[in-house]
All heavy atoms as a GROMACS GRO file, in nm:
protein
  596
    1MET      N    1  -1.859   0.862   0.580
    1MET     CA    2  -1.780   0.899   0.464
    1MET      C    3  -1.695   1.021   0.499
    1MET      O    4  -1.741   1.112   0.566
    1MET     CB    5  -1.876   0.931   0.348
    1MET     CG    6  -1.810   0.923   0.213
    1MET     SD    7  -1.919   0.966   0.075
    1MET     CE    8  -2.017   0.821   0.060
    2GLU      N    9  -1.572   1.021   0.458
    2GLU     CA   10  -1.483   1.132   0.486
    2GLU      C   11  -1.525   1.256   0.408
    2GLU      O   12  -1.584   1.247   0.302
    2GLU     CB   13  -1.339   1.095   0.449
    2GLU     CG   14  -1.285   0.980   0.530
    2GLU     CD   15  -1.148   0.937   0.485
    2GLU    OE1   16  -1.080   1.016   0.417
    2GLU    OE2   17  -1.110   0.825   0.516
    3GLY      N   18  -1.491   1.374   0.462
    3GLY     CA   19  -1.529   1.500   0.399
    3GLY      C   20  -1.484   1.513   0.255
    3GLY      O   21  -1.560   1.550   0.168
    4ASN      N   22  -1.357   1.482   0.226
    4ASN     CA   23  -1.307   1.496   0.089
    4ASN      C   24  -1.374   1.399  -0.006
    4ASN      O   25  -1.411   1.434  -0.117
    4ASN     CB   26  -1.155   1.475   0.085
    4ASN     CG   27  -1.081   1.590   0.151
    4ASN    OD1   28  -1.136   1.698   0.166
    4ASN    ND2   29  -0.960   1.563   0.191
    5LYS      N   30  -1.390   1.276   0.037
    5LYS     CA   31  -1.456   1.177  -0.048
    5LYS      C   32  -1.601   1.215  -0.071
    5LYS      O   33  -1.652   1.204  -0.182
    5LYS     CB   34  -1.446   1.038   0.017
    5LYS     CG   35  -1.500   0.929  -0.072
    5LYS     CD   36  -1.478   0.792  -0.010
    5LYS     CE   37  -1.532   0.684  -0.100
    5LYS     NZ   38  -1.518   0.551  -0.040
    6LYS      N   39  -1.667   1.265   0.032
    6LYS     CA   40  -1.806   1.308   0.018
    6LYS      C   41  -1.816   1.423  -0.081
    6LYS      O   42  -1.906   1.427  -0.165
    6LYS     CB   43  -1.864   1.350   0.153
    6LYS     CG   44  -2.011   1.392   0.143
    6LYS     CD   45  -2.066   1.426   0.279
    6LYS     CE   46  -2.212   1.462   0.279
    6LYS     NZ   47  -2.271   1.517   0.162
    7SER      N   48  -1.722   1.517  -0.074
    7SER     CA   49  -1.722   1.629  -0.168
    7SER      C   50  -1.709   1.581  -0.311
    7SER      O   51  -1.775   1.632  -0.402
    7SER     CB   52  -1.607   1.726  -0.136
    7SER     OG   53  -1.621   1.778  -0.007
    8LEU      N   54  -1.622   1.482  -0.333
    8LEU     CA   55  -1.603   1.427  -0.467
    8LEU      C   56  -1.729   1.356  -0.515
    8LEU      O   57  -1.773   1.374  -0.628
    8LEU     CB   58  -1.484   1.331  -0.470
    8LEU     CG   59  -1.347   1.395  -0.450
    8LEU    CD1   60  -1.241   1.286  -0.436
    8LEU    CD2   61  -1.313   1.487  -0.564
    9VAL      N   62  -1.787   1.275  -0.428
    9VAL     CA   63  -1.908   1.202  -0.464
    9VAL      C   64  -2.023   1.300  -0.492
    9VAL      O   65  -2.096   1.285  -0.590
    9VAL     CB   66  -1.946   1.101  -0.354
    9VAL    CG1   67  -2.084   1.041  -0.378
    9VAL    CG2   68  -1.841   0.990  -0.344
   10ASP      N   69  -2.037   1.402  -0.408
   10ASP     CA   70  -2.142   1.502  -0.428
   10ASP      C   71  -2.125   1.573  -0.563
   10ASP      O   72  -2.223   1.596  -0.634
   10ASP     CB   73  -2.142   1.606  -0.316
   10ASP     CG   74  -2.194   1.550  -0.183
   10ASP    OD1   75  -2.250   1.438  -0.182
   10ASP    OD2   76  -2.179   1.620  -0.081
   11ALA      N   77  -2.002   1.607  -0.597
   11ALA     CA   78  -1.975   1.675  -0.725
   11ALA      C   79  -2.012   1.584  -0.842
   11ALA      O   80  -2.076   1.628  -0.938
   11ALA     CB   81  -1.829   1.717  -0.734
   12ILE      N   82  -1.975   1.458  -0.834
   12ILE     CA   83  -2.006   1.363  -0.942
   12ILE      C   84  -2.157   1.349  -0.956
   12ILE      O   85  -2.209   1.348  -1.068
   12ILE     CB   86  -1.939   1.226  -0.914
   12ILE    CG1   87  -1.787   1.239  -0.928
   12ILE    CG2   88  -1.992   1.118  -1.009
   12ILE    CD1   89  -1.710   1.118  -0.878
   13GLU      N   90  -2.226   1.339  -0.844
   13GLU     CA   91  -2.372   1.325  -0.848
   13GLU      C   92  -2.440   1.448  -0.909
   13GLU      O   93  -2.545   1.437  -0.969
   13GLU     CB   94  -2.426   1.299  -0.707
   13GLU     CG   95  -2.395   1.161  -0.654
   13GLU     CD   96  -2.436   1.140  -0.511
   13GLU    OE1   97  -2.482   1.236  -0.445
   13GLU    OE2   98  -2.423   1.026  -0.462
   14LYS      N   99  -2.377   1.564  -0.894
   14LYS     CA  100  -2.432   1.688  -0.950
   14LYS      C  101  -2.386   1.711  -1.093
   14LYS      O  102  -2.416   1.814  -1.152
   14LYS     CB  103  -2.392   1.807  -0.863
   14LYS     CG  104  -2.455   1.805  -0.725
   14LYS     CD  105  -2.406   1.921  -0.641
   14LYS     CE  106  -2.465   1.913  -0.502
   14LYS     NZ  107  -2.412   2.017  -0.413
   15GLY      N  108  -2.309   1.617  -1.148
   15GLY     CA  109  -2.264   1.629  -1.286
   15GLY      C  110  -2.145   1.723  -1.305
   15GLY      O  111  -2.119   1.770  -1.415
   16ILE      N  112  -2.072   1.750  -1.198
   16ILE     CA  113  -1.957   1.840  -1.206
   16ILE      C  114  -1.832   1.756  -1.236
   16ILE      O  115  -1.804   1.658  -1.166
   16ILE     CB  116  -1.938   1.917  -1.073
   16ILE    CG1  117  -2.061   2.003  -1.046
   16ILE    CG2  118  -1.812   2.001  -1.077
   16ILE    CD1  119  -2.064   2.066  -0.908
   17ASP      N  120  -1.759   1.794  -1.340
   17ASP     CA  121  -1.638   1.724  -1.379
   17ASP      C  122  -1.518   1.789  -1.310
   17ASP      O  123  -1.460   1.885  -1.360
   17ASP     CB  124  -1.621   1.729  -1.531
   17ASP     CG  125  -1.506   1.646  -1.581
   17ASP    OD1  126  -1.423   1.602  -1.499
   17ASP    OD2  127  -1.498   1.624  -1.703
   18LEU      N  128  -1.485   1.738  -1.191
   18LEU     CA  129  -1.377   1.798  -1.112
   18LEU      C  130  -1.242   1.785  -1.182
   18LEU      O  131  -1.160   1.877  -1.174
   18LEU     CB  132  -1.370   1.734  -0.974
   18LEU     CG  133  -1.483   1.770  -0.879
   18LEU    CD1  134  -1.468   1.695  -0.748
   18LEU    CD2  135  -1.487   1.919  -0.854
   19ARG      N  136  -1.216   1.674  -1.250
   19ARG     CA  137  -1.089   1.658  -1.320
   19ARG      C  138  -1.072   1.768  -1.424
   19ARG      O  139  -0.967   1.832  -1.434
   19ARG     CB  140  -1.080   1.522  -1.385
   19ARG     CG  141  -0.948   1.499  -1.456
   19ARG     CD  142  -0.941   1.360  -1.520
   19ARG     NE  143  -0.810   1.333  -1.572
   19ARG     CZ  144  -0.763   1.380  -1.687
   19ARG    NH1  145  -0.837   1.458  -1.762
   19ARG    NH2  146  -0.641   1.350  -1.728
   20LYS      N  147  -1.178   1.793  -1.499
   20LYS     CA  148  -1.174   1.898  -1.602
   20LYS      C  149  -1.148   2.034  -1.537
   20LYS      O  150  -1.067   2.113  -1.586
   20LYS     CB  151  -1.305   1.900  -1.680
   20LYS     CG  152  -1.310   2.008  -1.786
   20LYS     CD  153  -1.445   2.009  -1.856
   20LYS     CE  154  -1.455   2.128  -1.946
   20LYS     NZ  155  -1.591   2.157  -1.987
   21GLN      N  156  -1.216   2.062  -1.427
   21GLN     CA  157  -1.199   2.190  -1.360
   21GLN      C  158  -1.058   2.206  -1.304
   21GLN      O  159  -1.000   2.314  -1.311
   21GLN     CB  160  -1.303   2.207  -1.249
   21GLN     CG  161  -1.442   2.230  -1.302
   21GLN     CD  162  -1.541   2.262  -1.192
   21GLN    OE1  163  -1.512   2.250  -1.074
   21GLN    NE2  164  -1.660   2.303  -1.232
   22ILE      N  165  -1.001   2.098  -1.251
   22ILE     CA  166  -0.864   2.104  -1.197
   22ILE      C  167  -0.765   2.127  -1.310
   22ILE      O  168  -0.672   2.208  -1.296
   22ILE     CB  169  -0.832   1.976  -1.118
   22ILE    CG1  170  -0.913   1.975  -0.988
   22ILE    CG2  171  -0.682   1.966  -1.089
   22ILE    CD1  172  -0.910   1.843  -0.914
   23LEU      N  173  -0.782   2.060  -1.423
   23LEU     CA  174  -0.692   2.079  -1.536
   23LEU      C  175  -0.702   2.220  -1.592
   23LEU      O  176  -0.601   2.281  -1.629
   23LEU     CB  177  -0.721   1.977  -1.646
   23LEU     CG  178  -0.678   1.833  -1.612
   23LEU    CD1  179  -0.725   1.736  -1.721
   23LEU    CD2  180  -0.528   1.823  -1.592
   24GLU      N  181  -0.823   2.276  -1.598
   24GLU     CA  182  -0.839   2.414  -1.643
   24GLU      C  183  -0.770   2.511  -1.547
   24GLU      O  184  -0.704   2.605  -1.589
   24GLU     CB  185  -0.988   2.450  -1.654
   24GLU     CG  186  -1.056   2.388  -1.774
   24GLU     CD  187  -1.205   2.415  -1.778
   24GLU    OE1  188  -1.258   2.486  -1.688
   24GLU    OE2  189  -1.271   2.363  -1.870
   25LEU      N  190  -0.786   2.488  -1.418
   25LEU     CA  191  -0.720   2.571  -1.317
   25LEU      C  192  -0.568   2.564  -1.335
   25LEU      O  193  -0.500   2.666  -1.335
   25LEU     CB  194  -0.759   2.524  -1.177
   25LEU     CG  195  -0.697   2.601  -1.061
   25LEU    CD1  196  -0.766   2.737  -1.046
   25LEU    CD2  197  -0.711   2.523  -0.932
   26TYR      N  198  -0.518   2.444  -1.355
   26TYR     CA  199  -0.373   2.426  -1.376
   26TYR      C  200  -0.327   2.501  -1.500
   26TYR      O  201  -0.229   2.575  -1.496
   26TYR     CB  202  -0.341   2.277  -1.388
   26TYR     CG  203  -0.198   2.249  -1.427
   26TYR    CD1  204  -0.098   2.248  -1.332
   26TYR    CD2  205  -0.164   2.227  -1.560
   26TYR    CE1  206   0.034   2.223  -1.366
   26TYR    CE2  207  -0.032   2.204  -1.596
   26TYR     CZ  208   0.066   2.201  -1.499
   26TYR     OH  209   0.195   2.178  -1.536
   27ASN      N  210  -0.396   2.483  -1.610
   27ASN     CA  211  -0.356   2.547  -1.736
   27ASN      C  212  -0.364   2.699  -1.729
   27ASN      O  213  -0.282   2.769  -1.788
   27ASN     CB  214  -0.440   2.495  -1.852
   27ASN     CG  215  -0.405   2.352  -1.889
   27ASN    OD1  216  -0.291   2.311  -1.878
   27ASN    ND2  217  -0.504   2.277  -1.931
   28ASP      N  218  -0.463   2.750  -1.657
   28ASP     CA  219  -0.484   2.895  -1.650
   28ASP      C  220  -0.391   2.964  -1.550
   28ASP      O  221  -0.348   3.077  -1.572
   28ASP     CB  222  -0.628   2.928  -1.613
   28ASP     CG  223  -0.726   2.892  -1.724
   28ASP    OD1  224  -0.682   2.872  -1.839
   28ASP    OD2  225  -0.847   2.884  -1.695
   29TYR      N  226  -0.363   2.898  -1.438
   29TYR     CA  227  -0.299   2.969  -1.328
   29TYR      C  228  -0.167   2.911  -1.278
   29TYR      O  229  -0.103   2.970  -1.194
   29TYR     CB  230  -0.395   2.978  -1.208
   29TYR     CG  231  -0.522   3.050  -1.244
   29TYR    CD1  232  -0.643   2.984  -1.250
   29TYR    CD2  233  -0.519   3.185  -1.276
   29TYR    CE1  234  -0.759   3.052  -1.284
   29TYR    CE2  235  -0.634   3.253  -1.311
   29TYR     CZ  236  -0.753   3.185  -1.315
   29TYR     OH  237  -0.867   3.251  -1.349
   30TYR      N  238  -0.126   2.796  -1.327
   30TYR     CA  239  -0.003   2.735  -1.278
   30TYR      C  240   0.110   2.768  -1.375
   30TYR      O  241   0.143   2.692  -1.464
   30TYR     CB  242  -0.019   2.584  -1.263
   30TYR     CG  243   0.089   2.520  -1.183
   30TYR    CD1  244   0.086   2.525  -1.044
   30TYR    CD2  245   0.194   2.454  -1.243
   30TYR    CE1  246   0.186   2.466  -0.967
   30TYR    CE2  247   0.295   2.394  -1.167
   30TYR     CZ  248   0.289   2.401  -1.030
   30TYR     OH  249   0.389   2.343  -0.956
   31HIS      N  250   0.166   2.887  -1.360
   31HIS     CA  251   0.274   2.932  -1.446
   31HIS      C  252   0.360   3.034  -1.372
   31HIS      O  253   0.323   3.086  -1.267
   31HIS     CB  254   0.220   2.989  -1.577
   31HIS     CG  255   0.123   3.100  -1.559
   31HIS    ND1  256   0.160   3.228  -1.526
   31HIS    CD2  257  -0.012   3.102  -1.568
   31HIS    CE1  258   0.053   3.305  -1.516
   31HIS    NE2  259  -0.053   3.231  -1.542
   32GLY      N  260   0.475   3.062  -1.428
   32GLY     CA  261   0.573   3.148  -1.364
   32GLY      C  262   0.526   3.289  -1.338
   32GLY      O  263   0.574   3.355  -1.245
   33GLY      N  264   0.432   3.339  -1.419
   33GLY     CA  265   0.386   3.476  -1.401
   33GLY      C  266   0.316   3.499  -1.269
   33GLY      O  267   0.307   3.612  -1.221
   34LEU      N  268   0.266   3.392  -1.207
   34LEU     CA  269   0.196   3.405  -1.080
   34LEU      C  270   0.273   3.345  -0.962
   34LEU      O  271   0.222   3.338  -0.852
   34LEU     CB  272   0.058   3.336  -1.089
   34LEU     CG  273  -0.040   3.399  -1.186
   34LEU    CD1  274  -0.166   3.314  -1.196
   34LEU    CD2  275  -0.076   3.539  -1.142
   35MET      N  276   0.396   3.304  -0.987
   35MET     CA  277   0.475   3.240  -0.882
   35MET      C  278   0.590   3.327  -0.837
   35MET      O  279   0.635   3.416  -0.909
   35MET     CB  280   0.530   3.106  -0.933
   35MET     CG  281   0.423   3.008  -0.964
   35MET     SD  282   0.499   2.855  -1.018
   35MET     CE  283   0.355   2.766  -1.070
   36LYS      N  284   0.636   3.299  -0.719
   36LYS     CA  285   0.753   3.366  -0.663
   36LYS      C  286   0.856   3.259  -0.630
   36LYS      O  287   0.821   3.146  -0.596
   36LYS     CB  288   0.718   3.443  -0.535
   36LYS     CG  289   0.605   3.541  -0.552
   36LYS     CD  290   0.644   3.656  -0.640
   36LYS     CE  291   0.532   3.756  -0.650
   36LYS     NZ  292   0.491   3.789  -0.782
   37LEU      N  293   0.982   3.295  -0.639
   37LEU     CA  294   1.089   3.202  -0.606
   37LEU      C  295   1.182   3.268  -0.506
   37LEU      O  296   1.225   3.382  -0.526
   37LEU     CB  297   1.168   3.165  -0.733
   37LEU     CG  298   1.291   3.077  -0.713
   37LEU    CD1  299   1.248   2.937  -0.669
   37LEU    CD2  300   1.371   3.070  -0.841
   38VAL      N  301   1.210   3.198  -0.398
   38VAL     CA  302   1.304   3.246  -0.298
   38VAL      C  303   1.420   3.147  -0.294
   38VAL      O  304   1.399   3.027  -0.288
   38VAL     CB  305   1.238   3.255  -0.158
   38VAL    CG1  306   1.338   3.295  -0.053
   38VAL    CG2  307   1.120   3.353  -0.162
   39VAL      N  308   1.541   3.200  -0.298
   39VAL     CA  309   1.660   3.116  -0.295
   39VAL      C  310   1.747   3.159  -0.179
   39VAL      O  311   1.779   3.277  -0.165
   39VAL     CB  312   1.739   3.129  -0.428
   39VAL    CG1  313   1.865   3.044  -0.422
   39VAL    CG2  314   1.653   3.089  -0.546
   40ILE      N  315   1.784   3.063  -0.098
   40ILE     CA  316   1.874   3.088   0.014
   40ILE      C  317   1.991   2.992  -0.001
   40ILE      O  318   1.970   2.872  -0.021
   40ILE     CB  319   1.805   3.066   0.150
   40ILE    CG1  320   1.685   3.159   0.163
   40ILE    CG2  321   1.902   3.084   0.265
   40ILE    CD1  322   1.600   3.134   0.285
   41GLY      N  323   2.111   3.043   0.002
   41GLY     CA  324   2.225   2.955  -0.012
   41GLY      C  325   2.354   3.021   0.031
   41GLY      O  326   2.361   3.142   0.048
   42GLY      N  327   2.454   2.941   0.047
   42GLY     CA  328   2.582   2.991   0.092
   42GLY      C  329   2.675   3.035  -0.020
   42GLY      O  330   2.784   3.082   0.005
   43GLU      N  331   2.628   3.020  -0.144
   43GLU     CA  332   2.710   3.061  -0.259
   43GLU      C  333   2.693   3.211  -0.283
   43GLU      O  334   2.604   3.276  -0.229
   43GLU     CB  335   2.668   2.983  -0.384
   43GLU     CG  336   2.678   2.832  -0.370
   43GLU     CD  337   2.820   2.784  -0.355
   43GLU    OE1  338   2.914   2.854  -0.398
   43GLU    OE2  339   2.840   2.674  -0.300
   44SER      N  340   2.776   3.264  -0.372
   44SER     CA  341   2.765   3.406  -0.405
   44SER      C  342   2.636   3.432  -0.483
   44SER      O  343   2.578   3.340  -0.542
   44SER     CB  344   2.885   3.450  -0.490
   44SER     OG  345   2.874   3.394  -0.621
   45LEU      N  346   2.592   3.557  -0.482
   45LEU     CA  347   2.472   3.595  -0.554
   45LEU      C  348   2.483   3.561  -0.703
   45LEU      O  349   2.388   3.514  -0.764
   45LEU     CB  350   2.443   3.744  -0.535
   45LEU     CG  351   2.319   3.798  -0.605
   45LEU    CD1  352   2.194   3.723  -0.561
   45LEU    CD2  353   2.305   3.947  -0.580
   46ASP      N  354   2.601   3.582  -0.763
   46ASP     CA  355   2.620   3.552  -0.904
   46ASP      C  356   2.599   3.403  -0.934
   46ASP      O  357   2.534   3.367  -1.032
   46ASP     CB  358   2.760   3.593  -0.950
   46ASP     CG  359   2.778   3.744  -0.959
   46ASP    OD1  360   2.676   3.814  -0.972
   46ASP    OD2  361   2.892   3.791  -0.950
   47ILE      N  362   2.652   3.318  -0.848
   47ILE     CA  363   2.635   3.173  -0.868
   47ILE      C  364   2.489   3.134  -0.850
   47ILE      O  365   2.433   3.059  -0.931
   47ILE     CB  366   2.727   3.094  -0.774
   47ILE    CG1  367   2.873   3.113  -0.816
   47ILE    CG2  368   2.690   2.947  -0.772
   47ILE    CD1  369   2.973   3.052  -0.722
   48LEU      N  370   2.425   3.184  -0.744
   48LEU     CA  371   2.284   3.152  -0.721
   48LEU      C  372   2.198   3.198  -0.838
   48LEU      O  373   2.109   3.126  -0.884
   48LEU     CB  374   2.236   3.216  -0.590
   48LEU     CG  375   2.296   3.160  -0.462
   48LEU    CD1  376   2.249   3.242  -0.342
   48LEU    CD2  377   2.262   3.013  -0.444
   49GLN      N  378   2.223   3.319  -0.887
   49GLN     CA  379   2.147   3.371  -1.000
   49GLN      C  380   2.169   3.284  -1.124
   49GLN      O  381   2.075   3.254  -1.196
   49GLN     CB  382   2.186   3.515  -1.029
   49GLN     CG  383   2.105   3.577  -1.141
   49GLN     CD  384   2.139   3.724  -1.162
   49GLN    OE1  385   2.224   3.781  -1.095
   49GLN    NE2  386   2.072   3.785  -1.257
   50HIS      N  387   2.291   3.243  -1.147
   50HIS     CA  388   2.321   3.156  -1.262
   50HIS      C  389   2.242   3.026  -1.252
   50HIS      O  390   2.183   2.980  -1.349
   50HIS     CB  391   2.472   3.128  -1.269
   50HIS     CG  392   2.508   3.027  -1.372
   50HIS    ND1  393   2.512   3.058  -1.507
   50HIS    CD2  394   2.540   2.896  -1.362
   50HIS    CE1  395   2.546   2.949  -1.575
   50HIS    NE2  396   2.563   2.850  -1.489
   51TRP      N  397   2.241   2.965  -1.133
   51TRP     CA  398   2.167   2.840  -1.114
   51TRP      C  399   2.017   2.860  -1.138
   51TRP      O  400   1.952   2.778  -1.202
   51TRP     CB  401   2.189   2.787  -0.974
   51TRP     CG  402   2.326   2.731  -0.950
   51TRP    CD1  403   2.421   2.699  -1.043
   51TRP    CD2  404   2.384   2.700  -0.824
   51TRP    NE1  405   2.534   2.651  -0.982
   51TRP    CE2  406   2.514   2.651  -0.846
   51TRP    CE3  407   2.340   2.710  -0.693
   51TRP    CZ2  408   2.598   2.611  -0.745
   51TRP    CZ3  409   2.425   2.671  -0.591
   51TRP    CH2  410   2.552   2.622  -0.616
   52VAL      N  411   1.963   2.968  -1.085
   52VAL     CA  412   1.819   2.994  -1.102
   52VAL      C  413   1.785   3.012  -1.249
   52VAL      O  414   1.689   2.952  -1.299
   52VAL     CB  415   1.776   3.118  -1.020
   52VAL    CG1  416   1.638   3.165  -1.061
   52VAL    CG2  417   1.780   3.086  -0.871
   53VAL      N  418   1.862   3.091  -1.320
   53VAL     CA  419   1.836   3.112  -1.462
   53VAL      C  420   1.848   2.981  -1.538
   53VAL      O  421   1.763   2.948  -1.622
   53VAL     CB  422   1.933   3.219  -1.520
   53VAL    CG1  423   1.924   3.224  -1.671
   53VAL    CG2  424   1.904   3.355  -1.459
   54GLU      N  425   1.949   2.902  -1.506
   54GLU     CA  426   1.970   2.774  -1.574
   54GLU      C  427   1.855   2.676  -1.549
   54GLU      O  428   1.807   2.610  -1.639
   54GLU     CB  429   2.102   2.713  -1.525
   54GLU     CG  430   2.136   2.580  -1.588
   54GLU     CD  431   2.266   2.522  -1.532
   54GLU    OE1  432   2.355   2.600  -1.492
   54GLU    OE2  433   2.276   2.398  -1.528
   55LEU      N  434   1.809   2.671  -1.425
   55LEU     CA  435   1.709   2.571  -1.388
   55LEU      C  436   1.564   2.614  -1.413
   55LEU      O  437   1.477   2.528  -1.431
   55LEU     CB  438   1.725   2.536  -1.239
   55LEU     CG  439   1.857   2.468  -1.203
   55LEU    CD1  440   1.872   2.457  -1.053
   55LEU    CD2  441   1.868   2.331  -1.269
   56PHE      N  442   1.537   2.744  -1.415
   56PHE     CA  443   1.399   2.788  -1.422
   56PHE      C  444   1.365   2.870  -1.546
   56PHE      O  445   1.252   2.916  -1.561
   56PHE     CB  446   1.364   2.870  -1.297
   56PHE     CG  447   1.367   2.789  -1.171
   56PHE    CD1  448   1.480   2.787  -1.091
   56PHE    CD2  449   1.257   2.713  -1.134
   56PHE    CE1  450   1.484   2.712  -0.974
   56PHE    CE2  451   1.260   2.637  -1.018
   56PHE     CZ  452   1.374   2.636  -0.938
   57SER      N  453   1.456   2.888  -1.638
   57SER     CA  454   1.428   2.974  -1.754
   57SER      C  455   1.327   2.914  -1.851
   57SER      O  456   1.265   2.987  -1.927
   57SER     CB  457   1.558   3.008  -1.827
   57SER     OG  458   1.618   2.890  -1.877
   58ASP      N  459   1.304   2.784  -1.846
   58ASP     CA  460   1.208   2.721  -1.937
   58ASP      C  461   1.064   2.725  -1.886
   58ASP      O  462   0.973   2.679  -1.954
   58ASP     CB  463   1.247   2.576  -1.963
   58ASP     CG  464   1.372   2.564  -2.048
   58ASP    OD1  465   1.404   2.661  -2.120
   58ASP    OD2  466   1.438   2.459  -2.043
   59ILE      N  467   1.043   2.779  -1.767
   59ILE     CA  468   0.908   2.782  -1.710
   59ILE      C  469   0.822   2.882  -1.787
   59ILE      O  470   0.863   2.994  -1.814
   59ILE     CB  471   0.912   2.816  -1.560
   59ILE    CG1  472   0.981   2.703  -1.486
   59ILE    CG2  473   0.773   2.843  -1.505
   59ILE    CD1  474   0.998   2.726  -1.338
   60ARG      N  475   0.701   2.838  -1.820
   60ARG     CA  476   0.607   2.924  -1.894
   60ARG      C  477   0.577   3.049  -1.812
   60ARG      O  478   0.542   3.042  -1.695
   60ARG     CB  479   0.479   2.843  -1.918
   60ARG     CG  480   0.370   2.915  -1.991
   60ARG     CD  481   0.255   2.822  -2.026
   60ARG     NE  482   0.192   2.764  -1.911
   60ARG     CZ  483   0.074   2.803  -1.861
   60ARG    NH1  484   0.008   2.901  -1.918
   60ARG    NH2  485   0.023   2.744  -1.757
   61GLN      N  486   0.588   3.165  -1.875
   61GLN     CA  487   0.569   3.292  -1.805
   61GLN      C  488   0.422   3.321  -1.774
   61GLN      O  489   0.389   3.361  -1.665
   61GLN     CB  490   0.629   3.408  -1.885
   61GLN     CG  491   0.780   3.405  -1.889
   61GLN     CD  492   0.841   3.413  -1.750
   61GLN    OE1  493   0.810   3.502  -1.674
   61GLN    NE2  494   0.927   3.318  -1.719
   62GLY      N  495   0.335   3.306  -1.870
   62GLY     CA  496   0.194   3.334  -1.847
   62GLY      C  497   0.168   3.480  -1.817
   62GLY      O  498   0.256   3.565  -1.828
   63SER      N  499   0.046   3.510  -1.777
   63SER     CA  500   0.008   3.648  -1.750
   63SER      C  501   0.050   3.689  -1.610
   63SER      O  502   0.071   3.606  -1.523
   63SER     CB  503  -0.143   3.666  -1.766
   63SER     OG  504  -0.209   3.627  -1.649
   64GLN      N  505   0.058   3.819  -1.589
   64GLN     CA  506   0.092   3.873  -1.457
   64GLN      C  507  -0.034   3.912  -1.379
   64GLN      O  508  -0.025   3.954  -1.265
   64GLN     CB  509   0.182   3.996  -1.473
   64GLN     CG  510   0.314   3.966  -1.542
   64GLN     CD  511   0.409   3.886  -1.456
   64GLN    OE1  512   0.412   3.903  -1.336
   64GLN    NE2  513   0.485   3.798  -1.518
   65GLY      N  514  -0.151   3.903  -1.443
   65GLY     CA  515  -0.275   3.943  -1.378
   65GLY      C  516  -0.314   3.849  -1.266
   65GLY      O  517  -0.285   3.730  -1.268
   66LYS      N  518  -0.381   3.902  -1.167
   66LYS     CA  519  -0.426   3.820  -1.055
   66LYS      C  520  -0.550   3.742  -1.098
   66LYS      O  521  -0.640   3.796  -1.161
   66LYS     CB  522  -0.461   3.907  -0.935
   66LYS     CG  523  -0.340   3.967  -0.869
   66LYS     CD  524  -0.377   4.036  -0.741
   66LYS     CE  525  -0.253   4.088  -0.672
   66LYS     NZ  526  -0.282   4.148  -0.544
   67PRO      N  527  -0.556   3.615  -1.061
   67PRO     CA  528  -0.673   3.535  -1.099
   67PRO      C  529  -0.796   3.575  -1.020
   67PRO      O  530  -0.787   3.621  -0.906
   67PRO     CB  531  -0.629   3.393  -1.064
   67PRO     CG  532  -0.524   3.408  -0.961
   67PRO     CD  533  -0.456   3.540  -0.990
   68GLU      N  534  -0.910   3.557  -1.082
   68GLU     CA  535  -1.038   3.578  -1.016
   68GLU      C  536  -1.112   3.446  -1.016
   68GLU      O  537  -1.122   3.380  -1.118
   68GLU     CB  538  -1.121   3.683  -1.089
   68GLU     CG  539  -1.067   3.823  -1.078
   68GLU     CD  540  -1.159   3.924  -1.145
   68GLU    OE1  541  -1.281   3.902  -1.148
   68GLU    OE2  542  -1.107   4.024  -1.194
   69PHE      N  543  -1.162   3.407  -0.900
   69PHE     CA  544  -1.233   3.281  -0.888
   69PHE      C  545  -1.378   3.310  -0.854
   69PHE      O  546  -1.407   3.383  -0.762
   69PHE     CB  547  -1.170   3.194  -0.779
   69PHE     CG  548  -1.026   3.160  -0.807
   69PHE    CD1  549  -0.923   3.230  -0.747
   69PHE    CD2  550  -0.995   3.059  -0.895
   69PHE    CE1  551  -0.792   3.198  -0.773
   69PHE    CE2  552  -0.863   3.027  -0.923
   69PHE     CZ  553  -0.762   3.096  -0.861
   70LYS      N  554  -1.467   3.250  -0.930
   70LYS     CA  555  -1.609   3.264  -0.905
   70LYS      C  556  -1.663   3.129  -0.863
   70LYS      O  557  -1.639   3.029  -0.928
   70LYS     CB  558  -1.680   3.315  -1.030
   70LYS     CG  559  -1.634   3.453  -1.069
   70LYS     CD  560  -1.705   3.503  -1.192
   70LYS     CE  561  -1.646   3.641  -1.225
   70LYS     NZ  562  -1.701   3.699  -1.341
   71VAL      N  563  -1.733   3.128  -0.751
   71VAL     CA  564  -1.784   3.004  -0.697
   71VAL      C  565  -1.935   3.012  -0.689
   71VAL      O  566  -1.991   3.112  -0.645
   71VAL     CB  567  -1.725   2.979  -0.556
   71VAL    CG1  568  -1.782   2.852  -0.495
   71VAL    CG2  569  -1.574   2.975  -0.560
   72GLU      N  570  -1.997   2.904  -0.733
   72GLU     CA  571  -2.143   2.893  -0.720
   72GLU      C  572  -2.173   2.798  -0.607
   72GLU      O  573  -2.121   2.688  -0.604
   72GLU     CB  574  -2.203   2.844  -0.851
   72GLU     CG  575  -2.186   2.939  -0.966
   72GLU     CD  576  -2.245   2.883  -1.096
   72GLU    OE1  577  -2.326   2.789  -1.087
   72GLU    OE2  578  -2.208   2.935  -1.201
   73GLY      N  579  -2.253   2.840  -0.515
   73GLY     CA  580  -2.291   2.754  -0.403
   73GLY      C  581  -2.184   2.752  -0.295
   73GLY      O  582  -2.084   2.820  -0.303
   74PRO      N  583  -2.204   2.669  -0.194
   74PRO     CA  584  -2.108   2.662  -0.083
   74PRO      C  585  -1.977   2.601  -0.127
   74PRO      O  586  -1.973   2.518  -0.216
   74PRO     CB  587  -2.180   2.574   0.019
   74PRO     CG  588  -2.279   2.496  -0.058
   74PRO     CD  589  -2.318   2.581  -0.176
   75VAL      N  590  -1.872   2.642  -0.059
   75VAL     CA  591  -1.739   2.589  -0.089
   75VAL      C  592  -1.709   2.474   0.005
   75VAL      O  593  -1.732   2.481   0.121
   75VAL     CB  594  -1.632   2.699  -0.072
   75VAL    CG1  595  -1.493   2.641  -0.095
   75VAL    CG2  596  -1.660   2.813  -0.166
   0.00000   0.00000   0.00000
């Protein structure tokens, strides 16, 4: 059995809901407050900034705090 598949099977056998944990991780930590954006282009800074604001202004800001992860058992 492959390592990743074994990890999934082991988690299911232990009653761990990995889907739920992944969705919680996404909801808690996948937002603009914890992300960085780098833009490289041949256009002027004003044009690049305009594009970034236009394309990314709807991204959820979220908190600026660093996440803390607590793990029980081996990873």
